[in-house]
Backbone as CSV, one residue per row, in Angstrom:
resi,resn,N_x,N_y,N_z,CA_x,CA_y,CA_z,C_x,C_y,C_z
1,UNK,100.377,101.266,231.107,99.381,102.102,230.548,100.516,102.308,229.075
2,UNK,99.911,101.588,228.012,100.118,101.729,227.072,99.542,102.046,226.021
3,UNK,99.384,103.080,224.812,98.811,103.705,224.326,99.247,102.505,222.289
4,UNK,97.513,102.999,221.635,98.419,102.612,220.423,97.412,103.486,219.410
5,UNK,99.071,103.736,218.712,98.738,105.233,218.026,97.849,104.535,216.109
6,UNK,96.784,105.268,216.313,96.609,103.994,214.860,96.290,105.344,213.694
7,UNK,96.446,105.312,212.762,96.567,106.081,211.549,95.692,105.671,210.674
8,UNK,94.965,106.459,209.890,94.073,106.830,209.201,93.936,107.323,208.308
9,UNK,93.745,107.122,207.205,93.779,107.543,205.898,92.841,108.918,205.384
10,UNK,92.576,110.349,205.431,92.015,110.509,205.141,91.330,110.946,203.308
11,UNK,90.854,110.657,203.293,89.992,110.755,201.659,90.389,112.178,201.278
12,UNK,90.892,112.185,200.117,90.872,113.229,199.295,89.647,114.104,199.006
13,UNK,89.352,115.339,198.173,88.055,115.356,197.681,87.639,114.738,196.672
14,UNK,88.405,114.153,196.159,87.885,113.133,194.549,87.712,112.121,195.613
15,UNK,88.632,111.386,196.122,87.797,110.477,196.507,86.781,110.238,197.706
16,UNK,86.285,111.203,198.234,84.867,111.731,199.000,83.854,111.846,198.049
17,UNK,84.040,112.395,196.949,83.173,112.644,196.298,82.396,111.539,195.681
18,UNK,83.567,110.764,194.542,83.065,109.447,194.153,82.544,108.126,194.954
19,UNK,83.161,108.184,196.299,83.035,107.174,197.162,83.677,106.011,196.646
20,UNK,85.087,106.200,196.495,85.688,105.107,196.051,85.901,103.914,196.764
21,UNK,85.482,104.335,198.102,85.593,102.937,198.792,84.452,102.283,199.094
22,UNK,82.861,102.482,198.180,81.715,101.851,197.827,81.986,101.326,197.060
23,UNK,81.815,100.005,196.775,82.145,99.171,195.898,81.759,97.533,195.792
24,UNK,79.927,97.806,196.426,79.472,96.242,197.016,79.776,95.134,196.182
25,UNK,80.016,95.262,194.645,80.478,94.159,193.950,81.884,93.792,193.442
26,UNK,82.803,94.367,194.869,84.008,94.131,194.289,84.902,94.025,192.572
27,UNK,83.752,94.871,192.001,84.498,94.934,190.483,85.882,95.853,190.772
28,UNK,87.221,94.901,189.994,88.446,95.656,189.410,87.808,96.932,188.423
29,UNK,87.101,96.287,187.628,86.565,97.497,186.729,86.011,99.080,187.414
30,UNK,85.036,98.789,188.332,84.440,99.904,189.197,85.060,100.818,189.926
31,UNK,86.270,100.027,190.903,87.302,100.753,191.344,88.036,101.217,190.614
32,UNK,88.242,101.026,189.028,89.300,101.760,188.190,88.865,102.928,187.695
33,UNK,87.245,102.810,187.386,86.243,103.830,186.931,86.417,104.970,188.226
34,UNK,86.143,104.325,189.120,85.812,105.432,190.534,87.740,105.892,190.586
35,UNK,88.216,105.543,190.824,89.760,105.898,190.715,89.675,106.889,189.762
36,UNK,89.291,106.404,188.120,89.952,107.605,187.524,89.092,108.852,187.651
37,UNK,87.892,108.679,187.850,86.704,109.776,188.611,87.520,110.555,189.206
38,UNK,88.180,110.478,190.627,88.008,111.023,191.425,89.443,111.832,191.115
39,UNK,90.503,111.545,190.634,91.767,111.768,189.764,91.445,113.017,189.353
40,UNK,89.978,113.101,188.380,89.521,114.571,187.354,88.868,115.231,188.297
41,UNK,88.467,114.860,189.474,87.977,115.863,190.461,88.721,116.646,191.263
42,UNK,90.031,115.371,191.259,90.889,116.253,192.363,92.056,117.451,191.574
43,UNK,92.298,116.842,190.302,92.869,117.922,189.221,92.270,119.247,189.457
44,UNK,90.525,118.994,188.899,90.030,119.954,188.865,90.112,120.969,189.948
45,UNK,90.111,120.519,191.347,89.837,121.310,192.430,91.031,122.134,192.871
46,UNK,91.816,120.736,192.419,93.384,121.989,192.656,93.594,122.928,191.850
47,UNK,93.289,122.871,190.354,93.413,124.178,189.670,92.173,125.259,190.121
48,UNK,91.358,124.993,190.470,90.464,125.943,191.348,90.800,126.835,192.681
49,UNK,90.848,126.117,192.885,91.784,126.471,194.450,93.298,127.251,194.409
50,UNK,93.750,127.129,192.938,95.348,127.984,192.891,95.068,129.006,191.947
51,UNK,94.265,129.160,191.130,93.810,130.458,190.061,93.293,131.192,190.490
52,UNK,93.052,132.086,190.365,92.214,133.611,190.670,90.329,132.677,189.885
53,UNK,90.147,133.103,190.813,88.627,132.116,191.182,87.663,133.860,190.902
54,UNK,86.338,133.687,189.765,85.575,134.530,189.882,84.741,133.839,189.756
55,UNK,83.127,134.704,189.474,82.162,134.311,189.440,81.905,133.036,188.532
56,UNK,81.977,133.101,187.334,81.559,132.462,186.492,82.495,131.122,186.114
57,UNK,83.972,131.106,186.667,84.361,129.723,187.131,84.002,129.191,188.404
58,UNK,83.556,129.926,189.224,83.164,128.983,190.089,81.696,128.271,190.001
59,UNK,80.987,129.165,188.719,79.511,128.774,188.606,80.278,127.270,187.518
60,UNK,80.979,127.517,186.961,81.343,126.338,186.438,82.093,125.140,186.819
61,UNK,82.402,125.581,187.822,83.514,124.372,188.973,82.290,123.729,189.383
62,UNK,81.171,124.229,189.835,80.253,123.246,190.421,79.509,122.555,189.565
63,UNK,79.125,122.952,188.441,78.414,122.506,187.461,79.188,121.245,186.854
64,UNK,80.477,121.343,186.528,81.626,120.261,186.599,81.290,119.508,187.786
65,UNK,81.734,119.404,189.057,81.478,118.594,189.984,80.409,117.800,189.684
66,UNK,79.272,118.166,189.651,78.050,117.474,189.126,77.991,116.854,188.132
67,UNK,78.381,117.295,186.930,78.717,116.430,185.791,79.576,115.061,186.291
68,UNK,80.719,115.493,186.958,81.397,114.438,187.227,80.984,113.327,187.848
69,UNK,80.350,113.771,188.747,79.547,112.709,189.783,78.464,111.927,188.550
70,UNK,77.915,112.811,187.811,76.746,111.959,187.275,77.377,110.695,186.182
71,UNK,78.421,111.296,185.353,79.076,110.631,184.552,79.688,109.572,184.737
72,UNK,80.458,109.122,186.397,81.127,108.417,187.366,79.912,107.476,186.872
73,UNK,78.334,107.735,188.042,77.218,106.927,188.414,76.926,106.021,186.874
74,UNK,76.650,106.638,186.122,76.459,105.884,184.859,77.165,105.387,184.489
75,UNK,78.704,105.039,183.916,79.989,104.224,183.978,79.282,103.123,184.888
76,UNK,79.430,102.911,186.275,79.460,102.943,186.979,77.726,101.209,187.043
77,UNK,76.946,102.180,186.199,75.318,101.272,186.319,75.712,100.443,185.323
78,UNK,76.306,101.246,184.256,76.909,100.077,182.848,77.781,98.703,183.062
79,UNK,78.709,99.343,183.975,79.276,98.232,184.472,78.760,97.044,185.635
80,UNK,77.536,97.266,186.095,77.195,96.630,186.895,75.808,96.161,186.465
81,UNK,75.056,96.386,185.818,73.961,96.468,184.975,73.424,95.242,185.186
82,UNK,71.971,94.783,185.303,71.544,93.057,185.313,70.968,92.889,184.025
83,UNK,70.989,91.754,183.423,69.819,91.976,182.581,68.561,90.489,183.022
84,UNK,67.269,90.657,182.536,66.592,90.022,182.468,66.063,89.315,181.914
85,UNK,66.064,87.967,182.024,65.154,86.631,180.528,63.399,86.861,180.495
86,UNK,63.325,86.305,179.899,61.978,86.357,180.065,60.908,85.717,180.982
87,UNK,61.710,85.187,181.782,60.671,84.721,183.012,61.232,85.467,184.017
88,UNK,62.001,86.457,184.022,62.521,87.689,184.799,63.246,87.521,185.651
89,UNK,64.393,86.100,186.051,65.437,86.369,185.734,66.584,86.977,185.592
90,UNK,67.292,87.266,187.247,67.849,88.662,186.666,69.822,87.772,186.404
91,UNK,70.696,87.996,185.312,71.537,87.658,184.419,72.380,89.021,184.543
92,UNK,73.772,89.042,185.339,74.461,89.913,185.289,76.091,89.282,184.688
93,UNK,76.034,90.094,183.511,77.209,89.731,182.613,78.806,89.507,183.752
94,UNK,79.443,88.480,183.569,80.819,89.034,184.432,82.155,89.541,183.363
95,UNK,82.479,90.052,184.283,83.717,91.406,184.015,84.801,90.550,182.754
96,UNK,84.671,91.548,181.494,84.855,90.524,180.286,84.271,90.209,179.479
97,UNK,83.054,89.466,180.026,82.378,89.212,179.173,81.066,89.737,178.365
98,UNK,81.629,89.836,176.800,80.612,90.815,175.991,79.466,90.547,175.559
99,UNK,77.989,90.788,175.443,77.071,90.378,174.780,77.261,91.187,173.524
100,UNK,76.920,90.607,172.078,76.660,90.692,171.299,75.861,91.806,170.916
101,UNK,75.389,93.163,170.819,74.662,93.989,170.438,74.388,94.177,168.612
């Protein structure tokens, strides 16, 4: 009888918070943005755990975590937003394509 050892990477706090694995559009830009926000969250968590904690810092940490998630979601929304024609057809810009405003 042989046993197979399977290694599984456990996502970091930041990767779990941001959901870096969820990218249904398979967009390189979305992956990069999520990775950046995950890193910010990880830096903040490491600082929070290593320094003296007090109630105000805990409150600010919780608030900042929520703001990081909100900011990441807004950026991804902008990157993946579909535009609609007058006929109601969805049109999505491709990566690198810019719509003059």
